DSSP file (Angstrom, degrees, kcal/mol; ACC not computed):
  #  RESIDUE AA STRUCTURE BP1 BP2  ACC     N-H-->O    O-->H-N    N-H-->O    O-->H-N    TCO  KAPPA ALPHA  PHI   PSI    X-CA   Y-CA   Z-CA
    1    1 A M              0   0    0      0, 0.0     2,-1.2     0, 0.0     3,-0.2   0.000 360.0 360.0 360.0-176.5   90.5  106.4  135.8
    2    2 A S        +     0   0    0     43,-0.3    46,-0.2     1,-0.2    47,-0.1  -0.671 360.0 148.0 -90.1  98.2   93.4  106.1  138.1
    3    3 A R  S    S+     0   0    0     -2,-1.2    -1,-0.2    45,-0.1    22,-0.1   0.644  72.1  49.1 -98.8 -19.1   94.9  109.6  138.4
    4    4 A V  S    S+     0   0    0     -3,-0.2     2,-0.2     2,-0.1    -2,-0.1   0.863  91.2  83.7 -89.1 -37.3   96.1  109.3  142.0
    5    5 A K  S    S-     0   0    0      1,-0.1    43,-0.1    40,-0.1     2,-0.1  -0.440  81.3-123.2 -68.9 136.1   97.9  106.0  141.9
    6    6 A A        -     0   0    0     -2,-0.2     2,-0.3    42,-0.1    -1,-0.1  -0.408  25.1-157.9 -74.2 152.1  101.5  106.2  140.6
    7    7 A S    >   -     0   0    0     -2,-0.1     3,-1.4    44,-0.0     4,-0.3  -0.906  29.6-112.7-128.7 163.6  102.5  104.1  137.6
    8    8 A T  T 3  S+     0   0    0     -2,-0.3     4,-0.2     1,-0.2     3,-0.1   0.573 114.6  54.6 -71.6  -7.7  105.8  102.8  136.5
    9    9 A M  T 3> S+     0   0    0      1,-0.1     4,-2.4     2,-0.1     3,-0.3   0.346  75.9 100.1-103.3   0.2  105.7  105.1  133.4
   10   10 A D  H <> S+     0   0    0     -3,-1.4     4,-2.8     1,-0.2     5,-0.2   0.899  81.1  51.3 -59.0 -41.3  105.1  108.4  135.2
   11   11 A A  H  > S+     0   0    0     -4,-0.3     4,-2.1     2,-0.2    -1,-0.2   0.893 111.2  48.7 -65.5 -36.0  108.7  109.5  134.9
   12   12 A D  H  > S+     0   0    0     -3,-0.3     4,-2.2     2,-0.2     5,-0.2   0.930 112.1  49.1 -67.3 -45.0  108.7  108.8  131.2
   13   13 A L  H  X S+     0   0    0     -4,-2.4     4,-2.8     1,-0.2     5,-0.3   0.923 112.5  47.5 -61.0 -46.4  105.5  110.7  130.7
   14   14 A Q  H  X S+     0   0    0     -4,-2.8     4,-1.8     1,-0.2     5,-0.2   0.894 111.1  51.7 -62.5 -39.8  106.8  113.6  132.7
   15   15 A K  H  < S+     0   0    0     -4,-2.1    -1,-0.2    -5,-0.2    -2,-0.2   0.889 114.7  40.6 -64.0 -39.9  110.0  113.6  130.8
   16   16 A V  H  < S+     0   0    0     -4,-2.2    -2,-0.2     1,-0.2    -1,-0.2   0.930 124.9  35.4 -73.5 -47.2  108.3  113.7  127.3
   17   17 A F  H  < S-     0   0    0     -4,-2.8    -2,-0.2    -5,-0.2    -3,-0.2   0.579 100.0-132.7 -90.5 -11.0  105.5  116.1  128.2
   18   18 A G  S  < S+     0   0    0     -4,-1.8    -3,-0.1    -5,-0.3    -4,-0.1   0.578  72.1  84.5  75.8  13.1  107.5  118.3  130.5
   19   19 A R  S    S-     0   0    0     -6,-0.3    -2,-0.2    -5,-0.2    -1,-0.2  -0.982  85.3 -90.9-144.3 152.4  105.1  118.5  133.3
   20   20 A P    >>  -     0   0    0      0, 0.0     4,-1.7     0, 0.0     3,-0.5  -0.279  46.7-106.5 -63.8 155.8  104.1  116.3  136.4
   21   21 A V  H 3> S+     0   0    0      1,-0.2     4,-2.2     2,-0.2     3,-0.3   0.866 117.4  55.6 -56.7 -44.5  101.3  113.8  135.7
   22   22 A P  H 3> S+     0   0    0      0, 0.0     4,-1.6     0, 0.0    -1,-0.2   0.901 108.9  48.6 -53.7 -41.5   98.6  115.7  137.6
   23   23 A E  H <> S+     0   0    0     -3,-0.5     4,-2.2     1,-0.2    -2,-0.2   0.830 107.4  56.6 -65.0 -34.0   99.2  118.8  135.5
   24   24 A L  H  X S+     0   0    0     -4,-1.7     4,-2.0    -3,-0.3    -1,-0.2   0.915 104.4  51.2 -64.9 -41.5   99.1  116.6  132.4
   25   25 A Y  H  X S+     0   0    0     -4,-2.2     4,-0.8     1,-0.2    -1,-0.2   0.890 108.9  51.5 -60.8 -37.6   95.6  115.4  133.3
   26   26 A E  H >< S+     0   0    0     -4,-1.6     3,-0.6    -5,-0.2    -1,-0.2   0.905 112.2  46.6 -63.7 -42.5   94.5  119.0  133.7
   27   27 A A  H >< S+     0   0    0     -4,-2.2     3,-1.2     1,-0.2    -1,-0.2   0.784 102.6  65.3 -69.4 -27.0   95.9  119.8  130.3
   28   28 A A  H 3< S+     0   0    0     -4,-2.0    -1,-0.2     1,-0.3    -2,-0.2   0.755  95.1  57.7 -72.8 -23.1   94.3  116.8  128.7
   29   29 A V  T << S+     0   0    0     -4,-0.8    -1,-0.3    -3,-0.6    -2,-0.2   0.528  85.4 101.8 -89.7   0.0   90.8  118.1  129.3
   30   30 A G  S X  S-     0   0    0     -3,-1.2     3,-1.6    -4,-0.2    -3,-0.0  -0.442  83.4-117.4 -76.5 157.5   91.3  121.2  127.4
   31   31 A H  T 3  S+     0   0    0      1,-0.3    -1,-0.1    -2,-0.1    -3,-0.1   0.652 113.7  50.0 -71.3 -13.9   90.0  121.6  123.9
   32   32 A D  T 3  S+     0   0    0     -5,-0.1    -1,-0.3     2,-0.1     2,-0.1   0.176  78.6 135.7-106.2  17.4   93.4  122.0  122.4
   33   33 A A    <   -     0   0    0     -3,-1.6    -5,-0.1    -5,-0.2    -6,-0.0  -0.403  61.5-110.8 -67.3 140.4   94.9  118.9  124.1
   34   34 A S     >  -     0   0    0      1,-0.1     4,-2.1    -2,-0.1     3,-0.4  -0.505  14.7-128.5 -73.8 139.9   97.0  116.9  121.8
   35   35 A P  H  > S+     0   0    0      0, 0.0     4,-2.6     0, 0.0     5,-0.2   0.835 110.1  58.2 -54.5 -35.8   95.6  113.5  120.8
   36   36 A A  H  > S+     0   0    0      1,-0.2     4,-2.9     2,-0.2     5,-0.2   0.927 106.8  47.5 -59.7 -45.8   99.0  111.9  121.8
   37   37 A L  H  > S+     0   0    0     -3,-0.4     4,-2.4     2,-0.2     5,-0.2   0.905 112.3  47.9 -66.0 -41.0   98.6  113.3  125.4
   38   38 A V  H  X S+     0   0    0     -4,-2.1     4,-2.2     2,-0.2    -1,-0.2   0.941 115.1  45.9 -67.0 -44.0   95.0  112.1  125.8
   39   39 A R  H  X S+     0   0    0     -4,-2.6     4,-2.4     2,-0.2    -2,-0.2   0.913 112.3  51.2 -62.8 -43.7   95.9  108.6  124.5
   40   40 A A  H  X S+     0   0    0     -4,-2.9     4,-2.5    -5,-0.2    -2,-0.2   0.931 111.8  46.8 -59.4 -46.4   99.1  108.4  126.7
   41   41 A L  H  X S+     0   0    0     -4,-2.4     4,-2.3     2,-0.2    -1,-0.2   0.886 109.9  53.8 -64.8 -39.6   97.1  109.4  129.9
   42   42 A E  H  X S+     0   0    0     -4,-2.2     4,-1.8     1,-0.2    -1,-0.2   0.928 112.4  43.9 -61.1 -44.2   94.4  106.9  129.0
   43   43 A L  H  X S+     0   0    0     -4,-2.4     4,-2.8     1,-0.2    -2,-0.2   0.897 110.7  54.7 -61.6 -42.0   96.9  104.2  128.8
   44   44 A R  H  X S+     0   0    0     -4,-2.5     4,-2.5     1,-0.2    -1,-0.2   0.866 105.7  53.2 -62.8 -37.3   98.6  105.3  131.9
   45   45 A S  H  X S+     0   0    0     -4,-2.3     4,-1.8     2,-0.2   -43,-0.3   0.905 110.4  46.6 -62.0 -44.3   95.3  105.1  133.7
   46   46 A F  H  X S+     0   0    0     -4,-1.8     4,-2.4     2,-0.2    -2,-0.2   0.904 112.3  51.5 -62.7 -43.0   94.9  101.5  132.6
   47   47 A L  H  X S+     0   0    0     -4,-2.8     4,-2.5     2,-0.2    -2,-0.2   0.899 108.3  50.8 -59.6 -43.5   98.5  100.8  133.6
   48   48 A A  H  X S+     0   0    0     -4,-2.5     4,-1.6     1,-0.2    -1,-0.2   0.892 112.2  46.9 -62.0 -41.5   98.1  102.2  137.1
   49   49 A L  H  X S+     0   0    0     -4,-1.8     4,-1.9     2,-0.2    -1,-0.2   0.914 112.8  49.1 -69.8 -42.2   95.0  100.1  137.6
   50   50 A T  H  X S+     0   0    0     -4,-2.4     4,-2.3     1,-0.2    -2,-0.2   0.872 109.3  52.1 -62.1 -39.1   96.7   97.0  136.3
   51   51 A E  H  X S+     0   0    0     -4,-2.5     4,-2.2     1,-0.2    -1,-0.2   0.835 106.8  54.2 -68.6 -33.3   99.7   97.6  138.5
   52   52 A E  H  X S+     0   0    0     -4,-1.6     4,-2.2     2,-0.2    -1,-0.2   0.891 107.3  50.6 -63.7 -41.6   97.4   97.9  141.5
   53   53 A Q  H  X S+     0   0    0     -4,-1.9     4,-2.3     2,-0.2     5,-0.3   0.938 109.2  50.9 -61.5 -48.1   96.0   94.5  140.6
   54   54 A V  H  X S+     0   0    0     -4,-2.3     4,-2.6     1,-0.2    -2,-0.2   0.920 110.1  49.1 -55.9 -47.4   99.4   93.0  140.4
   55   55 A A  H  X S+     0   0    0     -4,-2.2     4,-2.6     2,-0.2    -1,-0.2   0.880 109.8  52.6 -62.2 -40.3  100.3   94.5  143.9
   56   56 A R  H  X S+     0   0    0     -4,-2.2     4,-2.2     2,-0.2    -2,-0.2   0.947 111.9  44.3 -61.0 -50.1   97.0   93.1  145.4
   57   57 A V  H  X S+     0   0    0     -4,-2.3     4,-2.8     2,-0.2     5,-0.2   0.909 114.2  50.5 -61.1 -46.9   97.7   89.6  144.1
   58   58 A R  H  X S+     0   0    0     -4,-2.6     4,-2.5    -5,-0.3    -1,-0.2   0.937 111.9  47.2 -57.1 -48.7  101.3   89.8  145.2
   59   59 A D  H  X S+     0   0    0     -4,-2.6     4,-2.4     1,-0.2    -2,-0.2   0.877 111.3  51.7 -66.3 -38.0  100.3   90.9  148.7
   60   60 A R  H  X S+     0   0    0     -4,-2.2     4,-2.5     2,-0.2    -1,-0.2   0.906 110.1  48.0 -66.8 -44.5   97.7   88.2  148.9
   61   61 A V  H  X S+     0   0    0     -4,-2.8     4,-2.0     1,-0.2    -2,-0.2   0.924 111.9  50.8 -61.7 -43.2  100.2   85.5  148.0
   62   62 A R  H  < S+     0   0    0     -4,-2.5     4,-0.3    -5,-0.2    -2,-0.2   0.913 110.2  48.8 -58.4 -42.3  102.6   86.9  150.5
   63   63 A A  H >< S+     0   0    0     -4,-2.4     3,-1.1     1,-0.2    -2,-0.2   0.918 112.3  49.5 -63.1 -42.5  100.0   86.8  153.2
   64   64 A D  H 3< S+     0   0    0     -4,-2.5    -1,-0.2     1,-0.3    -2,-0.2   0.818 113.8  45.1 -62.9 -32.8   99.1   83.3  152.3
   65   65 A M  T 3< S+     0   0    0     -4,-2.0    -1,-0.3    -5,-0.2    -2,-0.2   0.275  79.4 139.8 -96.3   5.2  102.7   82.2  152.4
   66   66 A D    X   -     0   0    0     -3,-1.1     3,-1.6    -4,-0.3    -3,-0.1  -0.279  56.5-133.3 -55.2 131.7  103.5   84.0  155.7
   67   67 A P  T 3  S+     0   0    0      0, 0.0    -1,-0.2     0, 0.0     4,-0.1   0.759 105.4  54.7 -62.9 -24.3  105.8   81.7  157.8
   68   68 A D  T 3  S+     0   0    0      2,-0.1     2,-0.2     3,-0.0    -2,-0.1   0.529  87.7 104.9 -86.1  -6.3  103.6   82.4  160.9
   69   69 A R  S <  S-     0   0    0     -3,-1.6     2,-0.2     1,-0.1     5,-0.1  -0.459  85.2 -98.3 -76.5 144.8  100.5   81.3  159.1
   70   70 A D    >   -     0   0    0      1,-0.2     3,-1.7    -2,-0.2     4,-0.2  -0.453  24.1-143.1 -65.9 127.1   98.8   77.9  159.9
   71   71 A M  G >  S+     0   0    0      1,-0.3     3,-1.4    -2,-0.2    -1,-0.2   0.757  97.5  70.3 -62.5 -24.9   99.9   75.4  157.3
   72   72 A G  G 3  S+     0   0    0      1,-0.2    -1,-0.3     3,-0.0    -2,-0.1   0.744  91.5  60.0 -62.7 -24.8   96.4   73.9  157.4
   73   73 A E  G <  S+     0   0    0     -3,-1.7    -1,-0.2    -9,-0.1    -2,-0.2   0.601  78.5 112.2 -83.1  -9.1   95.1   77.1  155.7
   74   74 A L    <   -     0   0    0     -3,-1.4     2,-0.4    -4,-0.2     3,-0.1  -0.373  47.2-168.2 -65.8 143.7   97.3   76.6  152.6
   75   75 A S     >  -     0   0    0      1,-0.1     4,-2.5    -2,-0.0     5,-0.2  -0.967  18.8-162.7-136.2 117.2   95.3   75.9  149.5
   76   76 A A  H  > S+     0   0    0     -2,-0.4     4,-2.7     1,-0.2     5,-0.2   0.909  97.0  53.2 -63.9 -41.0   97.0   74.7  146.3
   77   77 A D  H  > S+     0   0    0      2,-0.2     4,-2.5     1,-0.2    -1,-0.2   0.917 109.4  47.0 -56.7 -45.6   93.9   75.6  144.3
   78   78 A K  H  > S+     0   0    0      1,-0.2     4,-2.5     2,-0.2    -1,-0.2   0.929 114.1  47.5 -65.9 -45.1   93.8   79.1  145.7
   79   79 A L  H  X S+     0   0    0     -4,-2.5     4,-1.9     1,-0.2    -1,-0.2   0.871 111.6  51.4 -69.8 -30.8   97.5   79.6  145.0
   80   80 A R  H  X S+     0   0    0     -4,-2.7     4,-2.2     2,-0.2    -1,-0.2   0.941 110.4  48.8 -63.2 -45.3   97.0   78.2  141.5
   81   81 A F  H  X S+     0   0    0     -4,-2.5     4,-2.7     1,-0.2    -2,-0.2   0.885 111.9  48.7 -59.3 -43.1   94.2   80.6  140.9
   82   82 A D  H  X S+     0   0    0     -4,-2.5     4,-2.8     2,-0.2    -1,-0.2   0.844 107.9  54.3 -71.0 -31.3   96.3   83.5  142.2
   83   83 A A  H  X S+     0   0    0     -4,-1.9     4,-2.2     2,-0.2    -2,-0.2   0.902 111.0  46.2 -62.2 -43.9   99.2   82.5  139.9
   84   84 A Q  H  X S+     0   0    0     -4,-2.2     4,-2.5     2,-0.2    -2,-0.2   0.939 113.0  48.5 -66.9 -44.6   96.8   82.6  137.0
   85   85 A W  H  X S+     0   0    0     -4,-2.7     4,-2.5     1,-0.2    -2,-0.2   0.932 112.9  49.3 -58.2 -46.0   95.4   86.0  138.1
   86   86 A L  H  X S+     0   0    0     -4,-2.8     4,-2.5     2,-0.2    -2,-0.2   0.890 109.7  51.6 -60.7 -43.0   99.0   87.3  138.5
   87   87 A E  H  X S+     0   0    0     -4,-2.2     4,-2.7     2,-0.2    -2,-0.2   0.931 111.8  46.7 -60.9 -50.5  100.0   86.0  135.1
   88   88 A A  H  X S+     0   0    0     -4,-2.5     4,-2.3     1,-0.2    -2,-0.2   0.913 113.9  47.4 -59.1 -46.8   97.0   87.8  133.5
   89   89 A A  H  X S+     0   0    0     -4,-2.5     4,-2.3     2,-0.2    -2,-0.2   0.892 112.3  49.4 -64.0 -42.3   97.7   91.1  135.4
   90   90 A L  H  X S+     0   0    0     -4,-2.5     4,-3.0     2,-0.2     5,-0.2   0.917 110.6  50.2 -66.9 -43.9  101.5   91.0  134.5
   91   91 A D  H  X S+     0   0    0     -4,-2.7     4,-2.2     1,-0.2    -2,-0.2   0.925 112.1  48.0 -63.7 -39.2  100.7   90.4  130.8
   92   92 A A  H  X S+     0   0    0     -4,-2.3     4,-2.3     2,-0.2    -1,-0.2   0.898 112.2  49.5 -62.6 -39.8   98.3   93.3  130.8
   93   93 A R  H  X S+     0   0    0     -4,-2.3     4,-2.7     2,-0.2     5,-0.2   0.943 110.9  49.0 -64.7 -45.0  100.9   95.5  132.6
   94   94 A D  H  X S+     0   0    0     -4,-3.0     4,-2.3     1,-0.2    -1,-0.2   0.917 111.2  51.3 -63.1 -40.8  103.5   94.6  130.1
   95   95 A G  H  X S+     0   0    0     -4,-2.2     4,-2.4    -5,-0.2    -1,-0.2   0.900 111.2  45.8 -61.9 -43.4  101.1   95.3  127.2
   96   96 A Y  H  X S+     0   0    0     -4,-2.3     4,-2.5     2,-0.2    -1,-0.2   0.871 112.1  51.7 -68.5 -36.7  100.2   98.8  128.6
   97   97 A R  H  X S+     0   0    0     -4,-2.7     4,-1.9     2,-0.2    -2,-0.2   0.878 112.5  47.1 -65.0 -36.8  103.9   99.6  129.2
   98   98 A T  H  X S+     0   0    0     -4,-2.3     4,-2.8    -5,-0.2     5,-0.2   0.944 111.6  50.0 -66.7 -49.1  104.7   98.6  125.6
   99   99 A A  H  X S+     0   0    0     -4,-2.4     4,-2.1     1,-0.2    -2,-0.2   0.900 113.0  45.8 -59.3 -46.8  101.8  100.6  124.2
  100  100 A I  H  X S+     0   0    0     -4,-2.5     4,-2.6     2,-0.2    -1,-0.2   0.915 113.1  50.2 -62.6 -41.3  102.9  103.7  126.2
  101  101 A G  H  X S+     0   0    0     -4,-1.9     4,-1.8     2,-0.2    -2,-0.2   0.912 112.1  47.2 -64.9 -41.6  106.5  103.3  125.2
  102  102 A E  H  X S+     0   0    0     -4,-2.8     4,-2.1     2,-0.2    -1,-0.2   0.894 112.4  50.5 -67.4 -38.8  105.6  102.9  121.5
  103  103 A L  H  X S+     0   0    0     -4,-2.1     4,-1.8    -5,-0.2    -2,-0.2   0.940 111.5  46.9 -63.2 -48.5  103.3  106.0  121.7
  104  104 A L  H  < S+     0   0    0     -4,-2.6    -1,-0.2     1,-0.2    -2,-0.2   0.837 114.6  48.3 -66.6 -31.4  106.0  108.1  123.3
  105  105 A R  H  < S+     0   0    0     -4,-1.8    -1,-0.2    -5,-0.2    -2,-0.2   0.843 119.0  36.6 -74.4 -36.1  108.6  107.0  120.7
  106  106 A T  H  < S+     0   0    0     -4,-2.1    -2,-0.2    -5,-0.1    -1,-0.2   0.595  92.9  98.9 -99.0 -12.0  106.4  107.5  117.6
  107  107 A M  S  < S-     0   0    0     -4,-1.8    -4,-0.0    -5,-0.2     0, 0.0  -0.401  79.9-100.7 -79.5 155.6  104.4  110.7  118.5
  108  108 A P        -     0   0    0      0, 0.0    -1,-0.1     0, 0.0     6,-0.1  -0.331  54.1 -79.6 -65.5 155.5  105.5  114.1  117.2
  109  109 A P    >   -     0   0    0      0, 0.0     3,-2.6     0, 0.0   -92,-0.1  -0.252  42.8-114.6 -56.2 143.6  107.4  116.3  119.6
  110  110 A P  T 3  S+     0   0    0      0, 0.0     3,-0.1     0, 0.0   -73,-0.1   0.785 114.1  59.4 -51.9 -31.9  105.1  118.1  122.1
  111  111 A D  T 3  S+     0   0    0      1,-0.2     2,-0.7     2,-0.0     0, 0.0   0.555  95.0  67.9 -76.2  -5.4  105.9  121.5  120.7
  112  112 A Q  S <  S-     0   0    0     -3,-2.6    -1,-0.2     3,-0.0     2,-0.1  -0.692  73.9-177.5-110.3  78.7  104.6  120.4  117.3
  113  113 A Q        -     0   0    0     -2,-0.7     2,-0.2     1,-0.1   -80,-0.0  -0.382  39.9 -89.3 -72.9 151.5  100.9  120.1  118.0
  114  114 A A        -     0   0    0     -2,-0.1    -1,-0.1    -6,-0.1    -2,-0.0  -0.446  48.4-171.6 -68.4 131.8   98.7  118.9  115.2
  115  115 A R        -     0   0    0     -2,-0.2     2,-0.1    -3,-0.1    -1,-0.0  -0.935  31.7-100.8-123.2 144.6   97.5  121.8  113.1
  116  116 A P        -     0   0    0      0, 0.0     2,-0.5     0, 0.0     0, 0.0  -0.415  37.0-132.8 -69.2 139.2   94.9  121.6  110.4
  117  117 A V        -     0   0    0     -2,-0.1     2,-0.5     2,-0.0    -3,-0.0  -0.810  11.9-145.8 -99.0 128.7   96.5  121.6  107.0
  118  118 A R        -     0   0    0     -2,-0.5     2,-0.3     2,-0.0     0, 0.0  -0.806  18.7-174.6 -93.5 130.3   95.1  123.9  104.3
  119  119 A T        -     0   0    0     -2,-0.5     2,-0.4     2,-0.0    -2,-0.0  -0.892  12.8-145.7-117.9 154.6   95.2  122.7  100.8
  120  120 A T        -     0   0    0     -2,-0.3     2,-0.5     0, 0.0    -2,-0.0  -0.911  20.1-120.0-116.4 151.0   94.2  124.5   97.7
  121  121 A Q        -     0   0    0     -2,-0.4     2,-0.5     2,-0.0    -2,-0.0  -0.760  22.2-142.0 -88.1 128.0   92.6  122.8   94.7
  122  122 A V        -     0   0    0     -2,-0.5     2,-0.5     2,-0.0    -1,-0.0  -0.799  14.6-154.6 -89.4 129.9   94.6  123.2   91.5
  123  123 A K        -     0   0    0     -2,-0.5     2,-0.5     2,-0.0    -2,-0.0  -0.865  12.1-130.7-107.5 134.7   92.5  123.7   88.4
  124  124 A A        +     0   0    0     -2,-0.5    -2,-0.0     1,-0.1     0, 0.0  -0.711  24.5 177.9 -83.4 130.8   93.7  122.8   85.0
  125  125 A T        +     0   0    0     -2,-0.5    -1,-0.1     2,-0.1     2,-0.0   0.577  46.1 101.8-107.3 -12.7   93.3  125.5   82.4
  126  126 A A        -     0   0    0      1,-0.0     2,-0.4     0, 0.0    -2,-0.0  -0.373  55.6-154.4 -71.5 149.8   94.8  124.0   79.4
  127  127 A S        -     0   0    0     -2,-0.0    -2,-0.1     0, 0.0    -1,-0.0  -0.943  16.3-114.4-124.4 153.5   92.5  122.6   76.8
  128  128 A L        -     0   0    0     -2,-0.4     5,-0.1     1,-0.1     0, 0.0  -0.565  33.8-104.3 -85.0 146.2   93.2  119.9   74.2
  129  129 A P    >>  -     0   0    0      0, 0.0     3,-2.0     0, 0.0     4,-0.7  -0.333  39.0-107.0 -61.1 150.7   93.3  120.5   70.5
  130  130 A P  G >4 S+     0   0    0      0, 0.0     3,-0.9     0, 0.0    -2,-0.1   0.825 118.2  57.8 -53.9 -36.7   90.1  119.3   68.7
  131  131 A S  G 34 S+     0   0    0      1,-0.2    -3,-0.0     3,-0.0     0, 0.0   0.740 104.2  52.2 -68.4 -19.8   91.9  116.4   67.1
  132  132 A A  G <4 S+     0   0    0     -3,-2.0    -1,-0.2     2,-0.1     3,-0.1   0.547  85.4 106.0 -90.5 -10.4   93.0  115.0   70.5
  133  133 A A  S << S-     0   0    0     -3,-0.9     2,-0.0    -4,-0.7     0, 0.0  -0.459  81.3-104.5 -70.1 140.0   89.5  115.1   71.9
  134  134 A P        -     0   0    0      0, 0.0    -1,-0.1     0, 0.0    -2,-0.1  -0.328  37.8-105.5 -65.2 146.1   87.8  111.7   72.3
  135  135 A A        -     0   0    0      1,-0.1     2,-0.0    -3,-0.1    -3,-0.0  -0.480  40.4-110.9 -68.2 133.0   85.1  110.9   69.8
  136  136 A P        -     0   0    0      0, 0.0     2,-0.2     0, 0.0    -1,-0.1  -0.373  31.0-112.1 -66.3 148.5   81.6  111.2   71.2
  137  137 A Q        -     0   0    0      1,-0.1     2,-0.4    -3,-0.1     0, 0.0  -0.565  36.2-102.4 -81.2 147.3   79.7  108.0   71.7
  138  138 A R    >   -     0   0    0     -2,-0.2     3,-1.2     1,-0.1     2,-0.3  -0.516  33.7-128.8 -68.9 122.0   76.7  107.6   69.4
  139  139 A A  T 3  S+     0   0    0     -2,-0.4    -1,-0.1     1,-0.3     0, 0.0  -0.533  90.1  11.4 -67.3 132.6   73.5  108.2   71.3
  140  140 A G  T 3  S+     0   0    0     -2,-0.3    -1,-0.3     1,-0.2     2,-0.2   0.758  83.4 167.8  74.5  22.8   71.0  105.4   70.9
  141  141 A A    <   -     0   0    0     -3,-1.2    -1,-0.2     1,-0.1     2,-0.1  -0.548  39.4-112.7 -70.7 136.6   73.5  103.0   69.3
  142  142 A A        -     0   0    0     -2,-0.2     2,-0.2     1,-0.1    -1,-0.1  -0.404  25.8-127.6 -72.4 142.2   72.0   99.6   69.1
  143  143 A Q        -     0   0    0      1,-0.1     2,-0.1    -2,-0.1    -1,-0.1  -0.594  33.8 -95.7 -85.6 148.6   73.7   96.9   71.3
  144  144 A A        -     0   0    0     -2,-0.2     2,-0.2     1,-0.1    -1,-0.1  -0.412  44.0-120.6 -63.1 136.1   74.8   93.7   69.7
  145  145 A R        -     0   0    0     -2,-0.1     2,-0.4    -3,-0.0    -1,-0.1  -0.547  18.7-129.0 -79.4 146.9   72.1   91.0   70.1
  146  146 A R              0   0    0     -2,-0.2    -1,-0.0     1,-0.1     0, 0.0  -0.745 360.0 360.0 -92.1 141.9   72.9   87.8   71.9
  147  147 A L              0   0    0     -2,-0.4    -1,-0.1     0, 0.0    -2,-0.0   0.450 360.0 360.0 -86.9 360.0   72.1   84.6   70.2
């Protein structure tokens, strides 16, 4: 994924996790990496890629609309297609930004890594008095016949 390209959420990730993004990627490959860090970096990679797509379409439209460009080269169909492509890329970008923001807001603090919880089984040692015990079902009791 995109580890080299910057994303608009890099500062937020660095603030929450306390290290620059390249160091976060190094930490994420360790066996003790928090699931939140791994998920955040996965989303960040998708975001960086999507932001790169937005920039490419933007630059292509700018080049097509350059005042020095021959007007005979303009294509409404091409611009319409670029507008659709840009809308899709912007929607994806907004979705990834929202997902990262939600993850950063809802994850446990970085210093509270998930630890396995040990539970013990509680055994009941009390017994019921004989009168409270359910009556045993009769073995071999005949079932009612249907007419």
